[in-house]
All heavy atoms as a GROMACS GRO file, in nm:
protein
  541
    1GLU      N    1   0.691   1.295   0.765
    1GLU     CA    2   0.595   1.187   0.761
    1GLU      C    3   0.511   1.196   0.634
    1GLU      O    4   0.488   1.097   0.569
    1GLU     CB    5   0.506   1.193   0.884
    1GLU     CG    6   0.403   1.083   0.885
    1GLU     CD    7   0.315   1.091   1.006
    1GLU    OE1    8   0.363   1.130   1.113
    1GLU    OE2    9   0.198   1.060   0.992
    2TYR      N   10   0.469   1.317   0.596
    2TYR     CA   11   0.386   1.334   0.477
    2TYR      C   12   0.460   1.294   0.351
    2TYR      O   13   0.405   1.225   0.266
    2TYR     CB   14   0.338   1.478   0.467
    2TYR     CG   15   0.258   1.505   0.343
    2TYR    CD1   16   0.127   1.461   0.334
    2TYR    CD2   17   0.313   1.572   0.235
    2TYR    CE1   18   0.053   1.482   0.220
    2TYR    CE2   19   0.240   1.593   0.121
    2TYR     CZ   20   0.110   1.549   0.114
    2TYR     OH   21   0.037   1.571   0.000
    3SER      N   22   0.588   1.331   0.340
    3SER     CA   23   0.663   1.299   0.219
    3SER      C   24   0.684   1.149   0.208
    3SER      O   25   0.685   1.094   0.098
    3SER     CB   26   0.797   1.372   0.217
    3SER     OG   27   0.876   1.331   0.326
    4ALA      N   28   0.701   1.079   0.320
    4ALA     CA   29   0.717   0.934   0.316
    4ALA      C   30   0.590   0.867   0.265
    4ALA      O   31   0.596   0.772   0.188
    4ALA     CB   32   0.754   0.882   0.454
    5VAL      N   33   0.475   0.917   0.307
    5VAL     CA   34   0.348   0.861   0.260
    5VAL      C   35   0.332   0.886   0.111
    5VAL      O   36   0.288   0.800   0.037
    5VAL     CB   37   0.229   0.922   0.339
    5VAL    CG1   38   0.097   0.884   0.277
    5VAL    CG2   39   0.235   0.878   0.483
    6PHE      N   40   0.372   1.004   0.065
    6PHE     CA   41   0.362   1.036  -0.077
    6PHE      C   42   0.450   0.944  -0.160
    6PHE      O   43   0.410   0.896  -0.265
    6PHE     CB   44   0.400   1.182  -0.101
    6PHE     CG   45   0.388   1.224  -0.244
    6PHE    CD1   46   0.264   1.238  -0.305
    6PHE    CD2   47   0.501   1.247  -0.319
    6PHE    CE1   48   0.253   1.274  -0.437
    6PHE    CE2   49   0.492   1.284  -0.452
    6PHE     CZ   50   0.367   1.298  -0.510
    7VAL      N   51   0.572   0.916  -0.113
    7VAL     CA   52   0.664   0.828  -0.186
    7VAL      C   53   0.606   0.687  -0.192
    7VAL      O   54   0.608   0.624  -0.297
    7VAL     CB   55   0.803   0.828  -0.120
    7VAL    CG1   56   0.890   0.719  -0.178
    7VAL    CG2   57   0.869   0.964  -0.137
    8VAL      N   58   0.554   0.636  -0.080
    8VAL     CA   59   0.496   0.502  -0.079
    8VAL      C   60   0.375   0.495  -0.170
    8VAL      O   61   0.358   0.398  -0.244
    8VAL     CB   62   0.460   0.459   0.066
    8VAL    CG1   63   0.383   0.330   0.066
    8VAL    CG2   64   0.585   0.446   0.149
    9ALA      N   65   0.292   0.597  -0.169
    9ALA     CA   66   0.176   0.600  -0.257
    9ALA      C   67   0.219   0.599  -0.403
    9ALA      O   68   0.157   0.532  -0.486
    9ALA     CB   69   0.088   0.720  -0.227
   10GLY      N   70   0.326   0.669  -0.435
   10GLY     CA   71   0.378   0.669  -0.570
   10GLY      C   72   0.431   0.533  -0.610
   10GLY      O   73   0.412   0.488  -0.724
   11GLN      N   74   0.497   0.465  -0.518
   11GLN     CA   75   0.548   0.330  -0.545
   11GLN      C   76   0.433   0.232  -0.566
   11GLN      O   77   0.442   0.144  -0.652
   11GLN     CB   78   0.636   0.283  -0.431
   11GLN     CG   79   0.768   0.356  -0.422
   11GLN     CD   80   0.847   0.319  -0.298
   11GLN    OE1   81   0.796   0.252  -0.209
   11GLN    NE2   82   0.970   0.362  -0.293
   12VAL      N   83   0.326   0.249  -0.491
   12VAL     CA   84   0.209   0.162  -0.508
   12VAL      C   85   0.152   0.182  -0.647
   12VAL      O   86   0.119   0.084  -0.716
   12VAL     CB   87   0.104   0.189  -0.399
   12VAL    CG1   88  -0.029   0.123  -0.434
   12VAL    CG2   89   0.152   0.140  -0.265
   13GLU      N   90   0.141   0.306  -0.691
   13GLU     CA   91   0.088   0.333  -0.826
   13GLU      C   92   0.175   0.269  -0.933
   13GLU      O   93   0.125   0.209  -1.028
   13GLU     CB   94   0.078   0.484  -0.848
   13GLU     CG   95   0.022   0.522  -0.983
   13GLU     CD   96  -0.122   0.479  -1.004
   13GLU    OE1   97  -0.196   0.471  -0.905
   13GLU    OE2   98  -0.158   0.453  -1.120
   14ILE      N   99   0.306   0.277  -0.919
   14ILE     CA  100   0.397   0.215  -1.015
   14ILE      C  101   0.379   0.064  -1.016
   14ILE      O  102   0.376   0.000  -1.122
   14ILE     CB  103   0.543   0.253  -0.982
   14ILE    CG1  104   0.566   0.400  -1.013
   14ILE    CG2  105   0.641   0.166  -1.060
   14ILE    CD1  106   0.698   0.454  -0.962
   15ASN      N  107   0.368   0.004  -0.897
   15ASN     CA  108   0.351  -0.141  -0.890
   15ASN      C  109   0.216  -0.186  -0.947
   15ASN      O  110   0.209  -0.291  -1.010
   15ASN     CB  111   0.364  -0.189  -0.745
   15ASN     CG  112   0.507  -0.187  -0.699
   15ASN    OD1  113   0.599  -0.217  -0.774
   15ASN    ND2  114   0.529  -0.151  -0.574
   16VAL      N  115   0.113  -0.106  -0.928
   16VAL     CA  116  -0.017  -0.141  -0.986
   16VAL      C  117  -0.008  -0.138  -1.138
   16VAL      O  118  -0.056  -0.230  -1.206
   16VAL     CB  119  -0.127  -0.045  -0.935
   16VAL    CG1  120  -0.255  -0.059  -1.016
   16VAL    CG2  121  -0.155  -0.072  -0.788
   17ARG      N  122   0.054  -0.034  -1.192
   17ARG     CA  123   0.069  -0.027  -1.339
   17ARG      C  124   0.153  -0.142  -1.392
   17ARG      O  125   0.122  -0.198  -1.497
   17ARG     CB  126   0.132   0.106  -1.379
   17ARG     CG  127   0.030   0.216  -1.385
   17ARG     CD  128   0.087   0.336  -1.454
   17ARG     NE  129   0.101   0.440  -1.352
   17ARG     CZ  130   0.192   0.533  -1.351
   17ARG    NH1  131   0.283   0.539  -1.445
   17ARG    NH2  132   0.196   0.621  -1.255
   18SER      N  133   0.259  -0.177  -1.321
   18SER     CA  134   0.343  -0.288  -1.363
   18SER      C  135   0.266  -0.419  -1.357
   18SER      O  136   0.284  -0.507  -1.441
   18SER     CB  137   0.467  -0.296  -1.274
   18SER     OG  138   0.542  -0.411  -1.305
   19PHE      N  139   0.182  -0.433  -1.256
   19PHE     CA  140   0.105  -0.556  -1.240
   19PHE      C  141   0.004  -0.573  -1.352
   19PHE      O  142  -0.032  -0.685  -1.388
   19PHE     CB  143   0.035  -0.553  -1.104
   19PHE     CG  144  -0.025  -0.684  -1.064
   19PHE    CD1  145   0.056  -0.791  -1.030
   19PHE    CD2  146  -0.162  -0.699  -1.060
   19PHE    CE1  147   0.000  -0.912  -0.993
   19PHE    CE2  148  -0.218  -0.820  -1.023
   19PHE     CZ  149  -0.137  -0.926  -0.989
   20MET      N  150  -0.043  -0.463  -1.409
   20MET     CA  151  -0.142  -0.471  -1.516
   20MET      C  152  -0.080  -0.518  -1.648
   20MET      O  153  -0.149  -0.565  -1.736
   20MET     CB  154  -0.209  -0.335  -1.537
   20MET     CG  155  -0.292  -0.291  -1.420
   20MET     SD  156  -0.421  -0.411  -1.386
   20MET     CE  157  -0.489  -0.343  -1.238
   21GLN      N  158   0.052  -0.507  -1.662
   21GLN     CA  159   0.121  -0.555  -1.782
   21GLN      C  160   0.182  -0.690  -1.749
   21GLN      O  161   0.282  -0.697  -1.677
   21GLN     CB  162   0.228  -0.455  -1.824
   21GLN     CG  163   0.173  -0.319  -1.856
   21GLN     CD  164   0.283  -0.218  -1.881
   21GLN    OE1  165   0.400  -0.250  -1.871
   21GLN    NE2  166   0.243  -0.097  -1.913
   22GLN      N  167   0.127  -0.796  -1.800
   22GLN     CA  168   0.160  -0.929  -1.752
   22GLN      C  169   0.262  -1.002  -1.839
   22GLN      O  170   0.267  -1.124  -1.839
   22GLN     CB  171   0.034  -1.011  -1.742
   22GLN     CG  172  -0.068  -0.950  -1.649
   22GLN     CD  173  -0.197  -1.028  -1.646
   22GLN    OE1  174  -0.209  -1.130  -1.710
   22GLN    NE2  175  -0.292  -0.980  -1.570
   23PHE      N  176   0.348  -0.933  -1.910
   23PHE     CA  177   0.440  -1.000  -2.001
   23PHE      C  178   0.586  -0.984  -1.961
   23PHE      O  179   0.674  -0.986  -2.046
   23PHE     CB  180   0.419  -0.949  -2.144
   23PHE     CG  181   0.282  -0.978  -2.196
   23PHE    CD1  182   0.191  -0.876  -2.214
   23PHE    CD2  183   0.242  -1.107  -2.224
   23PHE    CE1  184   0.064  -0.903  -2.261
   23PHE    CE2  185   0.116  -1.134  -2.270
   23PHE     CZ  186   0.025  -1.032  -2.289
   24HIS      N  187   0.613  -0.968  -1.832
   24HIS     CA  188   0.750  -0.958  -1.786
   24HIS      C  189   0.759  -1.002  -1.641
   24HIS      O  190   0.659  -1.022  -1.574
   24HIS     CB  191   0.804  -0.815  -1.803
   24HIS     CG  192   0.716  -0.711  -1.742
   24HIS    ND1  193   0.717  -0.681  -1.608
   24HIS    CD2  194   0.622  -0.631  -1.797
   24HIS    CE1  195   0.629  -0.588  -1.583
   24HIS    NE2  196   0.568  -0.556  -1.696
   25PHE      N  197   0.880  -1.022  -1.592
   25PHE     CA  198   0.900  -1.072  -1.456
   25PHE      C  199   0.873  -0.968  -1.349
   25PHE      O  200   0.866  -1.001  -1.230
   25PHE     CB  201   1.041  -1.128  -1.440
   25PHE     CG  202   1.064  -1.253  -1.520
   25PHE    CD1  203   1.146  -1.252  -1.631
   25PHE    CD2  204   1.001  -1.371  -1.483
   25PHE    CE1  205   1.166  -1.367  -1.704
   25PHE    CE2  206   1.020  -1.486  -1.556
   25PHE     CZ  207   1.103  -1.485  -1.667
   26GLY      N  208   0.859  -0.843  -1.387
   26GLY     CA  209   0.826  -0.739  -1.292
   26GLY      C  210   0.691  -0.762  -1.225
   26GLY      O  211   0.664  -0.707  -1.118
   27VAL      N  212   0.608  -0.844  -1.286
   27VAL     CA  213   0.477  -0.875  -1.229
   27VAL      C  214   0.494  -0.943  -1.093
   27VAL      O  215   0.422  -0.912  -0.998
   27VAL     CB  216   0.397  -0.966  -1.324
   27VAL    CG1  217   0.269  -1.017  -1.259
   27VAL    CG2  218   0.366  -0.893  -1.453
   28PHE      N  219   0.590  -1.033  -1.082
   28PHE     CA  220   0.611  -1.104  -0.956
   28PHE      C  221   0.660  -1.009  -0.847
   28PHE      O  222   0.615  -1.015  -0.733
   28PHE     CB  223   0.710  -1.219  -0.975
   28PHE     CG  224   0.662  -1.320  -1.076
   28PHE    CD1  225   0.726  -1.331  -1.198
   28PHE    CD2  226   0.553  -1.400  -1.049
   28PHE    CE1  227   0.683  -1.424  -1.291
   28PHE    CE2  228   0.508  -1.492  -1.142
   28PHE     CZ  229   0.572  -1.504  -1.264
   29TYR      N  230   0.752  -0.921  -0.884
   29TYR     CA  231   0.802  -0.821  -0.790
   29TYR      C  232   0.688  -0.729  -0.745
   29TYR      O  233   0.672  -0.702  -0.627
   29TYR     CB  234   0.914  -0.740  -0.854
   29TYR     CG  235   0.964  -0.627  -0.769
   29TYR    CD1  236   1.050  -0.651  -0.663
   29TYR    CD2  237   0.924  -0.496  -0.793
   29TYR    CE1  238   1.096  -0.548  -0.583
   29TYR    CE2  239   0.968  -0.392  -0.714
   29TYR     CZ  240   1.054  -0.418  -0.609
   29TYR     OH  241   1.098  -0.317  -0.530
   30SER      N  242   0.608  -0.684  -0.839
   30SER     CA  243   0.497  -0.594  -0.808
   30SER      C  244   0.395  -0.663  -0.720
   30SER      O  245   0.340  -0.603  -0.627
   30SER     CB  246   0.430  -0.546  -0.935
   30SER     OG  247   0.519  -0.466  -1.009
   31TYR      N  248   0.369  -0.791  -0.747
   31TYR     CA  249   0.274  -0.866  -0.665
   31TYR      C  250   0.321  -0.871  -0.520
   31TYR      O  251   0.244  -0.847  -0.428
   31TYR     CB  252   0.257  -1.008  -0.721
   31TYR     CG  253   0.169  -1.095  -0.635
   31TYR    CD1  254   0.032  -1.082  -0.637
   31TYR    CD2  255   0.226  -1.190  -0.550
   31TYR    CE1  256  -0.049  -1.162  -0.557
   31TYR    CE2  257   0.146  -1.270  -0.470
   31TYR     CZ  258   0.010  -1.256  -0.474
   31TYR     OH  259  -0.068  -1.334  -0.394
   32LEU      N  260   0.448  -0.901  -0.500
   32LEU     CA  261   0.502  -0.908  -0.364
   32LEU      C  262   0.496  -0.772  -0.296
   32LEU      O  263   0.461  -0.762  -0.177
   32LEU     CB  264   0.645  -0.961  -0.366
   32LEU     CG  265   0.658  -1.108  -0.404
   32LEU    CD1  266   0.806  -1.147  -0.414
   32LEU    CD2  267   0.587  -1.196  -0.304
   33ARG      N  268   0.532  -0.667  -0.367
   33ARG     CA  269   0.528  -0.532  -0.308
   33ARG      C  270   0.386  -0.492  -0.272
   33ARG      O  271   0.363  -0.430  -0.168
   33ARG     CB  272   0.589  -0.431  -0.405
   33ARG     CG  273   0.736  -0.450  -0.433
   33ARG     CD  274   0.818  -0.425  -0.313
   33ARG     NE  275   0.799  -0.285  -0.274
   33ARG     CZ  276   0.873  -0.220  -0.190
   33ARG    NH1  277   0.973  -0.278  -0.133
   33ARG    NH2  278   0.847  -0.095  -0.161
   34LEU      N  279   0.289  -0.525  -0.356
   34LEU     CA  280   0.150  -0.491  -0.327
   34LEU      C  281   0.097  -0.572  -0.208
   34LEU      O  282   0.020  -0.520  -0.127
   34LEU     CB  283   0.062  -0.513  -0.450
   34LEU     CG  284   0.087  -0.414  -0.564
   34LEU    CD1  285   0.011  -0.457  -0.689
   34LEU    CD2  286   0.049  -0.272  -0.524
   35LYS      N  287   0.140  -0.697  -0.195
   35LYS     CA  288   0.101  -0.777  -0.080
   35LYS      C  289   0.162  -0.720   0.048
   35LYS      O  290   0.099  -0.719   0.153
   35LYS     CB  291   0.143  -0.923  -0.097
   35LYS     CG  292   0.056  -1.000  -0.191
   35LYS     CD  293  -0.089  -0.986  -0.153
   35LYS     CE  294  -0.155  -1.117  -0.129
   35LYS     NZ  295  -0.296  -1.106  -0.096
   36GLU      N  296   0.287  -0.673   0.041
   36GLU     CA  297   0.349  -0.609   0.157
   36GLU      C  298   0.271  -0.484   0.197
   36GLU      O  299   0.247  -0.461   0.316
   36GLU     CB  300   0.494  -0.570   0.126
   36GLU     CG  301   0.589  -0.685   0.116
   36GLU     CD  302   0.728  -0.642   0.073
   36GLU    OE1  303   0.750  -0.521   0.048
   36GLU    OE2  304   0.815  -0.730   0.062
   37GLN      N  305   0.230  -0.405   0.098
   37GLN     CA  306   0.153  -0.285   0.128
   37GLN      C  307   0.018  -0.320   0.187
   37GLN      O  308  -0.032  -0.253   0.277
   37GLN     CB  309   0.135  -0.200   0.002
   37GLN     CG  310   0.065  -0.069   0.028
   37GLN     CD  311   0.140   0.018   0.127
   37GLN    OE1  312   0.262   0.033   0.119
   37GLN    NE2  313   0.069   0.074   0.223
   38GLU      N  314  -0.043  -0.427   0.139
   38GLU     CA  315  -0.170  -0.471   0.194
   38GLU      C  316  -0.153  -0.507   0.343
   38GLU      O  317  -0.237  -0.470   0.425
   38GLU     CB  318  -0.221  -0.592   0.117
   38GLU     CG  319  -0.354  -0.643   0.164
   38GLU     CD  320  -0.400  -0.764   0.085
   38GLU    OE1  321  -0.316  -0.831   0.021
   38GLU    OE2  322  -0.521  -0.792   0.088
   39GLY      N  323  -0.044  -0.575   0.375
   39GLY     CA  324  -0.016  -0.608   0.515
   39GLY      C  325   0.005  -0.483   0.599
   39GLY      O  326  -0.044  -0.475   0.712
   40ARG      N  327   0.078  -0.384   0.544
   40ARG     CA  328   0.098  -0.259   0.617
   40ARG      C  329  -0.034  -0.186   0.639
   40ARG      O  330  -0.056  -0.125   0.744
   40ARG     CB  331   0.197  -0.169   0.544
   40ARG     CG  332   0.341  -0.217   0.556
   40ARG     CD  333   0.439  -0.112   0.508
   40ARG     NE  334   0.432  -0.090   0.364
   40ARG     CZ  335   0.510  -0.150   0.274
   40ARG    NH1  336   0.601  -0.235   0.313
   40ARG    NH2  337   0.498  -0.122   0.147
   41ASN      N  338  -0.124  -0.192   0.539
   41ASN     CA  339  -0.256  -0.130   0.555
   41ASN      C  340  -0.335  -0.196   0.666
   41ASN      O  341  -0.401  -0.128   0.746
   41ASN     CB  342  -0.334  -0.137   0.424
   41ASN     CG  343  -0.284  -0.039   0.320
   41ASN    OD1  344  -0.212   0.054   0.352
   41ASN    ND2  345  -0.322  -0.063   0.195
   42ILE      N  346  -0.329  -0.328   0.674
   42ILE     CA  347  -0.401  -0.400   0.779
   42ILE      C  348  -0.346  -0.364   0.916
   42ILE      O  349  -0.420  -0.341   1.011
   42ILE     CB  350  -0.396  -0.552   0.753
   42ILE    CG1  351  -0.479  -0.584   0.629
   42ILE    CG2  352  -0.444  -0.631   0.874
   42ILE    CD1  353  -0.463  -0.725   0.578
   43VAL      N  354  -0.212  -0.356   0.926
   43VAL     CA  355  -0.150  -0.318   1.052
   43VAL      C  356  -0.191  -0.175   1.089
   43VAL      O  357  -0.219  -0.146   1.206
   43VAL     CB  358   0.003  -0.333   1.045
   43VAL    CG1  359   0.070  -0.269   1.164
   43VAL    CG2  360   0.041  -0.480   1.035
   44TRP      N  361  -0.194  -0.086   0.991
   44TRP     CA  362  -0.233   0.053   1.016
   44TRP      C  363  -0.375   0.060   1.074
   44TRP      O  364  -0.400   0.126   1.173
   44TRP     CB  365  -0.226   0.133   0.886
   44TRP     CG  366  -0.282   0.271   0.897
   44TRP    CD1  367  -0.408   0.311   0.863
   44TRP    CD2  368  -0.216   0.387   0.948
   44TRP    NE1  369  -0.424   0.445   0.888
   44TRP    CE2  370  -0.307   0.493   0.941
   44TRP    CE3  371  -0.089   0.410   0.997
   44TRP    CZ2  372  -0.275   0.621   0.982
   44TRP    CZ3  373  -0.057   0.538   1.038
   44TRP    CH2  374  -0.149   0.642   1.031
   45ILE      N  375  -0.467  -0.012   1.011
   45ILE     CA  376  -0.605  -0.011   1.058
   45ILE      C  377  -0.615  -0.071   1.198
   45ILE      O  378  -0.685  -0.017   1.285
   45ILE     CB  379  -0.696  -0.085   0.957
   45ILE    CG1  380  -0.703  -0.004   0.826
   45ILE    CG2  381  -0.835  -0.108   1.014
   45ILE    CD1  382  -0.767  -0.076   0.711
   46ALA      N  383  -0.544  -0.181   1.221
   46ALA     CA  384  -0.546  -0.244   1.353
   46ALA      C  385  -0.489  -0.151   1.461
   46ALA      O  386  -0.543  -0.142   1.572
   46ALA     CB  387  -0.469  -0.375   1.350
   47GLU      N  388  -0.381  -0.081   1.429
   47GLU     CA  389  -0.321   0.012   1.524
   47GLU      C  390  -0.415   0.130   1.553
   47GLU      O  391  -0.424   0.176   1.666
   47GLU     CB  392  -0.187   0.064   1.474
   47GLU     CG  393  -0.076  -0.038   1.477
   47GLU     CD  394  -0.036  -0.075   1.619
   47GLU    OE1  395  -0.040   0.012   1.707
   47GLU    OE2  396  -0.002  -0.192   1.640
   48CYS      N  397  -0.484   0.177   1.451
   48CYS     CA  398  -0.579   0.286   1.471
   48CYS      C  399  -0.692   0.243   1.563
   48CYS      O  400  -0.735   0.319   1.651
   48CYS     CB  401  -0.637   0.333   1.337
   48CYS     SG  402  -0.521   0.428   1.238
   49ILE      N  403  -0.739   0.120   1.545
   49ILE     CA  404  -0.846   0.069   1.631
   49ILE      C  405  -0.795   0.052   1.773
   49ILE      O  406  -0.861   0.090   1.870
   49ILE     CB  407  -0.902  -0.063   1.575
   49ILE    CG1  408  -0.978  -0.035   1.445
   49ILE    CG2  409  -0.993  -0.131   1.677
   49ILE    CD1  410  -1.017  -0.158   1.368
   50ALA      N  411  -0.674  -0.005   1.787
   50ALA     CA  412  -0.618  -0.029   1.921
   50ALA      C  413  -0.593   0.101   1.996
   50ALA      O  414  -0.608   0.107   2.118
   50ALA     CB  415  -0.488  -0.109   1.908
   51GLN      N  416  -0.553   0.206   1.924
   51GLN     CA  417  -0.522   0.334   1.987
   51GLN      C  418  -0.642   0.428   1.990
   51GLN      O  419  -0.630   0.544   2.029
   51GLN     CB  420  -0.405   0.401   1.915
   51GLN     CG  421  -0.278   0.321   1.925
   51GLN     CD  422  -0.166   0.383   1.843
   51GLN    OE1  423  -0.178   0.494   1.791
   51GLN    NE2  424  -0.056   0.310   1.831
   52ARG      N  425  -0.757   0.379   1.944
   52ARG     CA  426  -0.881   0.456   1.942
   52ARG      C  427  -0.871   0.585   1.859
   52ARG      O  428  -0.922   0.689   1.898
   52ARG     CB  429  -0.929   0.486   2.083
   52ARG     CG  430  -0.956   0.359   2.160
   52ARG     CD  431  -0.994   0.387   2.301
   52ARG     NE  432  -0.999   0.261   2.373
   52ARG     CZ  433  -1.100   0.227   2.451
   52ARG    NH1  434  -1.200   0.307   2.469
   52ARG    NH2  435  -1.097   0.112   2.512
   53HIS      N  436  -0.804   0.575   1.747
   53HIS     CA  437  -0.795   0.687   1.652
   53HIS      C  438  -0.877   0.651   1.528
   53HIS      O  439  -0.826   0.643   1.418
   53HIS     CB  440  -0.649   0.712   1.612
   53HIS     CG  441  -0.567   0.771   1.719
   53HIS    ND1  442  -0.562   0.905   1.742
   53HIS    CD2  443  -0.486   0.715   1.811
   53HIS    CE1  444  -0.482   0.931   1.843
   53HIS    NE2  445  -0.434   0.815   1.887
   54ARG      N  446  -1.004   0.630   1.548
   54ARG     CA  447  -1.089   0.584   1.438
   54ARG      C  448  -1.099   0.686   1.324
   54ARG      O  449  -1.128   0.650   1.211
   54ARG     CB  450  -1.227   0.550   1.491
   54ARG     CG  451  -1.219   0.442   1.596
   54ARG     CD  452  -1.344   0.363   1.605
   54ARG     NE  453  -1.329   0.267   1.714
   54ARG     CZ  454  -1.336   0.137   1.696
   54ARG    NH1  455  -1.355   0.089   1.576
   54ARG    NH2  456  -1.324   0.055   1.797
   55SER      N  457  -1.073   0.810   1.352
   55SER     CA  458  -1.080   0.911   1.247
   55SER      C  459  -0.964   0.897   1.148
   55SER      O  460  -0.972   0.946   1.035
   55SER     CB  461  -1.079   1.051   1.307
   55SER     OG  462  -0.957   1.073   1.378
   56LYS      N  463  -0.857   0.830   1.186
   56LYS     CA  464  -0.740   0.815   1.099
   56LYS      C  465  -0.739   0.682   1.023
   56LYS      O  466  -0.646   0.655   0.948
   56LYS     CB  467  -0.612   0.826   1.181
   56LYS     CG  468  -0.591   0.963   1.240
   56LYS     CD  469  -0.458   0.972   1.309
   56LYS     CE  470  -0.438   1.112   1.364
   56LYS     NZ  471  -0.306   1.127   1.425
   57ILE      N  472  -0.842   0.600   1.041
   57ILE     CA  473  -0.845   0.469   0.975
   57ILE      C  474  -0.842   0.486   0.823
   57ILE      O  475  -0.780   0.407   0.753
   57ILE     CB  476  -0.969   0.389   1.020
   57ILE    CG1  477  -0.948   0.338   1.162
   57ILE    CG2  478  -0.996   0.271   0.927
   57ILE    CD1  479  -1.065   0.261   1.218
   58ASP      N  480  -0.905   0.588   0.770
   58ASP     CA  481  -0.913   0.607   0.625
   58ASP      C  482  -0.783   0.661   0.563
   58ASP      O  483  -0.779   0.685   0.443
   58ASP     CB  484  -1.028   0.700   0.591
   58ASP     CG  485  -1.162   0.638   0.624
   58ASP    OD1  486  -1.172   0.514   0.619
   58ASP    OD2  487  -1.256   0.713   0.654
   59ASN      N  488  -0.679   0.680   0.642
   59ASN     CA  489  -0.553   0.732   0.590
   59ASN      C  490  -0.459   0.623   0.540
   59ASN      O  491  -0.341   0.648   0.522
   59ASN     CB  492  -0.482   0.814   0.698
   59ASN     CG  493  -0.554   0.943   0.729
   59ASN    OD1  494  -0.640   0.986   0.654
   59ASN    ND2  495  -0.521   1.004   0.839
   60TYR      N  496  -0.510   0.505   0.515
   60TYR     CA  497  -0.426   0.399   0.458
   60TYR      C  498  -0.402   0.428   0.310
   60TYR      O  499  -0.467   0.515   0.251
   60TYR     CB  500  -0.491   0.262   0.478
   60TYR     CG  501  -0.619   0.242   0.401
   60TYR    CD1  502  -0.617   0.189   0.273
   60TYR    CD2  503  -0.742   0.276   0.455
   60TYR    CE1  504  -0.734   0.173   0.202
   60TYR    CE2  505  -0.858   0.260   0.386
   60TYR     CZ  506  -0.853   0.207   0.259
   60TYR     OH  507  -0.969   0.190   0.189
   61ILE      N  508  -0.311   0.356   0.249
   61ILE     CA  509  -0.279   0.377   0.108
   61ILE      C  510  -0.355   0.275   0.025
   61ILE      O  511  -0.327   0.155   0.033
   61ILE     CB  512  -0.127   0.364   0.084
   61ILE    CG1  513  -0.054   0.469   0.167
   61ILE    CG2  514  -0.094   0.374  -0.064
   61ILE    CD1  515   0.095   0.456   0.164
   62PRO      N  516  -0.455   0.319  -0.052
   62PRO     CA  517  -0.535   0.223  -0.130
   62PRO      C  518  -0.450   0.160  -0.241
   62PRO      O  519  -0.364   0.224  -0.300
   62PRO     CB  520  -0.646   0.309  -0.189
   62PRO     CG  521  -0.595   0.448  -0.185
   62PRO     CD  522  -0.498   0.457  -0.072
   63ILE      N  523  -0.478   0.035  -0.268
   63ILE     CA  524  -0.401  -0.038  -0.368
   63ILE      C  525  -0.470  -0.031  -0.504
   63ILE      O  526  -0.410   0.001  -0.604
   63ILE     CB  527  -0.380  -0.184  -0.323
   63ILE    CG1  528  -0.294  -0.185  -0.198
   63ILE    CG2  529  -0.316  -0.266  -0.434
   63ILE    CD1  530  -0.274  -0.320  -0.136
   64PHE      N  531  -0.600  -0.063  -0.509
   64PHE     CA  532  -0.673  -0.057  -0.635
   64PHE      C  533  -0.790   0.034  -0.622
   64PHE      O  534  -0.849   0.056  -0.528
   64PHE     CB  535  -0.722  -0.196  -0.679
   64PHE     CG  536  -0.613  -0.281  -0.733
   64PHE    CD1  537  -0.560  -0.385  -0.661
   64PHE    CD2  538  -0.564  -0.258  -0.860
   64PHE    CE1  539  -0.460  -0.464  -0.712
   64PHE    CE2  540  -0.465  -0.337  -0.913
   64PHE     CZ  541  -0.412  -0.442  -0.838
   0.00000   0.00000   0.00000
């Protein structure tokens, strides 16, 4: 589980860097990937609230 979170966090960092360079089509791909991650973060927070694991809410993957 930890290694999967590390890989996703690394992918988010790559997409953020790609998004900052606005002169290629990778920006669109990065935008979609970051929006997907944002959705996963919202689901994570909602699941933590529903399962009463409020201490784990901060374990989402920050985008910016």
